[in-house]
Structures are given as C-alpha cells and as structure tokens.
C-alpha positions in Angstrom: 0.0 0.0 0.0 1.5 3.3 -1.0 1.5 6.5 1.2 -1.4 8.1 -0.6 -3.6 5.1 0.0 -2.5 4.9 3.7 -3.2 8.6 4.3 -5.7 9.8 1.8 -6.0 13.6 1.3 -9.2 15.3 1.8 -10.5 18.4 0.0 -11.2 20.1 3.3 -7.5 19.9 4.4 -6.4 21.5 1.1 -8.8 24.4 1.5 -7.7 25.0 5.1 -4.0 25.2 4.3 -4.7 27.5 1.4 -6.6 29.9 3.7 -3.7 29.9 6.2 -1.2 30.9 3.5 -3.3 33.7 2.3 -3.9 35.0 5.9 -0.1 35.0 6.5 0.5 37.0 3.3 -2.2 39.5 4.2 -0.7 40.0 7.7 2.8 40.5 6.3 1.5 43.0 3.7 -0.3 45.0 6.4 2.8 45.1 8.6 5.0 46.2 5.8 2.5 48.9 4.7 2.2 50.2 8.2 6.0 50.3 8.5 6.3 52.3 5.3 3.6 54.8 6.6 5.4 55.1 9.9 8.8 55.7 8.2 7.3 58.4 5.9 5.5 60.1 8.7 8.1 59.9 11.5 11.5 58.9 10.4 12.0 59.9 6.7 13.0 63.5 7.3 15.3 62.9 10.4 17.0 60.0 8.6 17.5 62.1 5.5 18.9 65.0 7.6 21.2 62.7 9.5 22.8 61.3 6.4 23.0 64.8 4.9 24.8 66.0 8.0 22.3 68.9 8.6 20.6 67.7 11.8 20.0 70.9 13.7 21.1 71.3 17.4 18.6 71.0 20.1 17.5 74.0 22.1 17.3 71.9 25.3 18.5 68.4 25.9 15.7 65.9 25.1 13.5 68.5 23.5 13.0 68.4 19.7 12.1 71.8 18.2 9.0 72.1 16.1 9.3 71.5 12.4 9.8 74.7 10.5 6.8 75.9 8.4 9.0 77.3 5.6 11.7 76.0 3.3 15.1 76.9 4.6 17.9 78.2 2.5 21.2 76.3 2.5 23.1 76.9 5.7 20.0 78.6 7.4 19.1 77.3 10.8 15.4 77.3 12.0 16.2 77.2 15.7 18.4 79.6 17.4 20.1 78.6 20.7 20.1 81.6 23.1 23.5 83.2 23.3 23.6 82.7 27.1 22.5 79.1 27.0 25.1 76.6 28.2 24.0 72.9 28.2 26.7 71.7 30.6 27.6 74.0 33.4 31.1 72.6 33.6 31.7 73.9 30.1 30.9 77.5 31.1 34.5 78.7 31.0 34.9 77.5 27.4 31.6 78.8 26.1 31.9 82.4 27.5 33.0 84.9 24.9 35.6 87.5 26.1 35.8 90.9 24.6 39.3 91.8 23.2 41.5 93.6 25.8 41.5 97.4 25.6 45.0 98.4 24.2 47.2 100.7 26.2 49.4 103.3 24.4 53.0 102.4 24.1 55.3 105.1 22.7 58.7 104.2 21.2 61.4 106.7 20.4 63.5 106.3 17.2 66.4 108.3 18.6 66.6 106.5 21.9 65.5 102.9 21.1 66.4 102.2 17.4 69.5 102.4 15.2 70.2 101.7 11.6 70.9 98.0 11.0 70.9 97.8 7.2 68.7 95.3 5.3 67.4 92.8 7.8 63.7 91.9 7.2 61.7 91.3 4.1 60.1 94.1 2.1 57.9 94.5 -0.9 58.8 96.3 -4.1 56.6 99.3 -4.7 55.6 99.9 -8.4 56.1 103.3 -10.0 54.8 104.5 -13.3 57.3 106.5 -15.3 56.7 109.4 -17.7 58.1 110.3 -21.1 58.3 114.0 -20.2 60.1 115.7 -17.3 57.9 117.1 -14.5 57.0 120.7 -14.5 59.5 123.0 -12.7 62.5 120.6 -13.1 65.5 122.1 -14.7 67.1 119.7 -17.1 70.6 120.5 -18.2 72.1 117.0 -17.9 73.6 115.3 -20.9 70.9 112.9 -22.1 72.1 110.9 -25.1 69.9 107.9 -25.1 67.1 107.1 -27.6 64.5 107.5 -24.9 64.1 109.0 -21.4 61.8 107.9 -18.6 61.1 110.3 -15.7 60.2 109.4 -12.2 59.6 111.0 -8.8 59.9 109.7 -5.2 58.1 112.0 -2.7 59.7 112.5 0.8 57.9 114.0 3.8 60.7 116.5 4.3 62.8 118.5 1.9 60.7 117.9 -1.2 60.6 115.1 -3.8 63.6 113.5 -5.5 63.2 113.5 -9.3 65.3 111.3 -11.6 65.5 110.3 -15.2 66.5 106.9 -16.8 68.4 107.5 -20.0 68.0 104.5 -22.3 71.3 104.2 -24.1 72.6 101.6 -26.4 75.1 100.5 -23.8 72.4 100.1 -21.2 70.1 102.3 -19.1 71.7 105.0 -16.9 70.0 106.8 -14.1 70.6 110.5 -13.2 68.9 111.6 -10.0 68.4 115.0 -8.3 70.0 113.8 -5.1 70.2 117.2 -3.4 66.5 117.7 -4.4 67.0 121.3 -5.6 65.0 120.9 -8.8 68.1 120.9 -11.1 69.5 117.8 -12.7 72.4 119.7 -14.1 74.4 119.9 -10.8 74.0 116.2 -10.1 76.9 115.1 -12.2 76.9 111.5 -10.9 75.4 108.9 -13.3 74.4 105.5 -12.0 74.8 102.7 -14.5 73.0 99.4 -13.9 74.5 97.1 -11.4 73.6 93.5 -10.6 72.6 90.7 -12.9 69.2 92.2 -14.1 68.5 94.6 -16.9 68.2 97.6 -14.7 69.1 98.0 -11.0 70.5 101.1 -9.2 71.3 101.7 -5.6 70.8 105.4 -4.5 72.1 106.8 -1.2 70.7 109.9 0.5 71.5 111.5 3.9 69.5 109.7 6.5 69.2 112.7 8.9 67.7 114.9 6.2 65.4 112.3 4.8 64.0 111.0 8.1 64.0 114.3 10.1 65.7 112.5 13.0 69.0 114.2 13.9 70.2 111.2 15.8 70.3 109.3 12.4 72.7 111.8 10.8 75.8 110.4 9.3 74.1 107.3 8.0 72.9 106.6 4.4 69.3 106.1 3.5 69.5 103.6 0.6 67.0 103.0 -2.1 67.1 100.1 -4.6 65.4 100.7 -8.0 65.0 97.9 -10.4 63.1 96.7 -13.5 63.0 93.9 -16.1 63.5 95.0 -19.7 59.9 94.4 -20.7 58.6 96.3 -17.6 60.9 99.3 -18.4 59.7 99.3 -22.0 56.2 99.7 -20.6 57.4 102.6 -18.3 57.2 100.7 -15.0 59.8 100.1 -12.4 59.9 98.9 -8.7 61.7 100.3 -5.7 62.2 99.8 -2.0 64.3 101.2 0.8 67.1 99.0 2.2 67.9 100.9 5.3 66.0 99.6 8.3 66.0 100.5 12.0 66.4 97.8 14.7 65.8 97.8 18.4 63.8 96.2 21.2 60.2 96.6 22.5 59.1 95.5 26.0 55.7 93.9 26.2 54.4 92.6 29.6 57.9 92.8 31.1 59.5 90.8 28.2 61.9 92.2 25.6 61.3 91.3 21.9 63.4 92.3 18.8 61.7 94.9 16.6 62.3 96.6 13.3 61.1 99.7 11.6 61.1 99.7 7.8 60.1 102.7 5.5 58.2 100.3 3.3 54.5 101.2 3.6 54.8 104.7 2.2 58.5 105.0 1.4 58.6 108.7 2.2 61.6 108.8 4.6 59.2 108.9 7.6 59.7 105.8 9.8 56.8 106.8 12.1 54.0 105.9 9.7 54.9 102.5 8.5 54.0 100.3 11.4 56.4 98.0 13.3 57.6 94.4 12.9 58.0 92.4 16.2 59.8 89.0 16.5 57.2 87.6 18.9 58.5 84.0 18.7 62.1 85.2 18.8 63.2 83.1 15.8 65.2 85.8 14.3 62.8 86.6 11.5 59.4 88.2 10.8 56.3 86.2 9.8 54.6 89.1 8.1 50.9 88.2 8.7 51.3 87.6 12.5 54.4 89.7 13.4 53.9 92.9 11.3 51.6 95.5 12.9 50.3 98.3 10.7 49.8 101.8 12.2 47.0 101.6 14.7 46.8 97.8 14.8 47.1 96.6 18.4 49.7 94.1 19.5 47.8 91.4 21.6 49.6 89.0 23.9 47.2 86.9 26.0 44.9 89.1 27.9 46.9 92.3 27.3 47.2 94.6 24.3 49.3 97.6 23.3 48.9 100.2 20.5 52.4 101.2 19.5 53.2 104.8 18.6 56.4 105.7 17.0 58.0 109.1 17.8 61.3 110.8 16.9 
C-alpha cells in the first residue's frame, strides 16, 4: 500500500491550508505597509537630515524643536540657541566669549630705542609709473644721449621730492637723480649705471638725517634700490624699496622682543607711519601676517594689548 492510499488527502484539508497561507500573506503585507507609513511620517526627514549632516542642534537636551513651516535656504538654521545658554555648566569657562582687551598706548622713540641696521627683514617692491616727459618745474641741463628718457619722482615727507631720469642708451640704461633735491639735474653730475645681474638696477644713497628728520640718524645713508625687467621698463614701470631699516627692542608685559622699523609702507623717509615688525616668537625673522603691525593695529599677547606709537 502506498502512502497516498494509507493517508488519503481530503479536499477540506487542502482548502484549510490555502486559507492559512493567504492569511499570513495579508498579515505580512499589512505590517510592511504600516511600517512604510510610519517611516514616511516619523522617520523619513530625520534620517534624511542625519545622512546629509544637517541635523540641527537642540534647544534643550531631550526637546525636539517644532518642524519649521517654511523651506530653509542652504546653511540657514530654523532654531536659534540663546546666546547665554550653556548645556553643561562645567563647560561655562569654554563657552563664555571674552571681549578683546583694551589696548594701552606704548610710545617708542626712534632716537633712543632704534638704530640703523641695514637690510634685515623682508620688504615688498613698490611699483612706480614713469613718464616720457620731465615734471613741471624741473631744470634739465644734464647730458641725455639715449634714444628714450623715462622720468620718475619719489616723494619724501621732508625737503621735497627726488626727481630722476632713466636715460636708455645703447650700452644700457643709466639713471641720473636729483640727489640734493634742488630741482636741477644739471648739478647732479653723478650717473648711476646698472648694477647687478638684471637689466636695470640702481642703488641710491641719500643723507638719512635729512630724509627722516631725526637728527640722531645723521651720518648714515638712506639707501633705495630701484630695479626693473626690460619688458617692464619698456612699458614705463619700475619697482623700488628702501634697504635701510632700524632695529631695536620693544618691551611687552615685562618681556623684551626684537623689533624693526622699515620705511616700506609709504616710502617717504618717515619711519613713524609704516608700522612695526616684532619678532614675537624670537626666531630671528618676521612672519609678516602675524608679526607685522600696521599703524593703529594693536599688539595682543594673552589678555593684554598695546597700541604702539612711533615718535622721533
């Protein structure tokens, strides 16, 4: 006797099993559908925000702010934490915002605290546009034999400007300058040919005491370096910077720091209006963004600040 004959199937059993399978399918479908509705209603936006990294901070621990009723722009936050709110009291010393310290005036004397030290810290070359004609009022009796002349002027805060001409000769450019600043190139017999490896480069020396207006600096040269590439000079442009700098010390909070004055902001011979460079980390050089202080910019160390004023 085979198995089917021993245990014959009945039609009622088949119908019962079919109804059980259909019931299970319906239950699973209802559960899945309910889960989808719950996700869309409760979890879709938080999960999306979490993965986008834009979940906003809570106003209070455990409290979820209400959903905003408007579309937010990128980077806009709908809930603002009060400025004086600190979630953890132990973090109060880190969260408090301190106002910058009020700077106190600190006056430095060039004559008493600084001396010429040559070319010690980095500078920037200042551009100058040259002219094809001499400035009005300048007497020109010098021998100009080149095929083209370019005229320039450097203003100084005392004694008037210094005019000069670059005579473009076949043998190379030559500069003639009104070093005594009397408005006459004829009595300035010195000619300055190009020096160095570039197309044009001239070092000029003027009396430091007269240029700066500080008698204590008399007897020292104020040196200017003028230079240009050939293509720049053809366009009537050169660059220049002063090479004579003043070195000394500045005391901040009882500590002494090396300091330098460079006539590089305005290049007018006045060392009082160019700011100050301070070697705060004492590494022997100047990191310009952090260790150069323009006129009026305070020097801040810890909870103290100074506004440095430069006097004669």
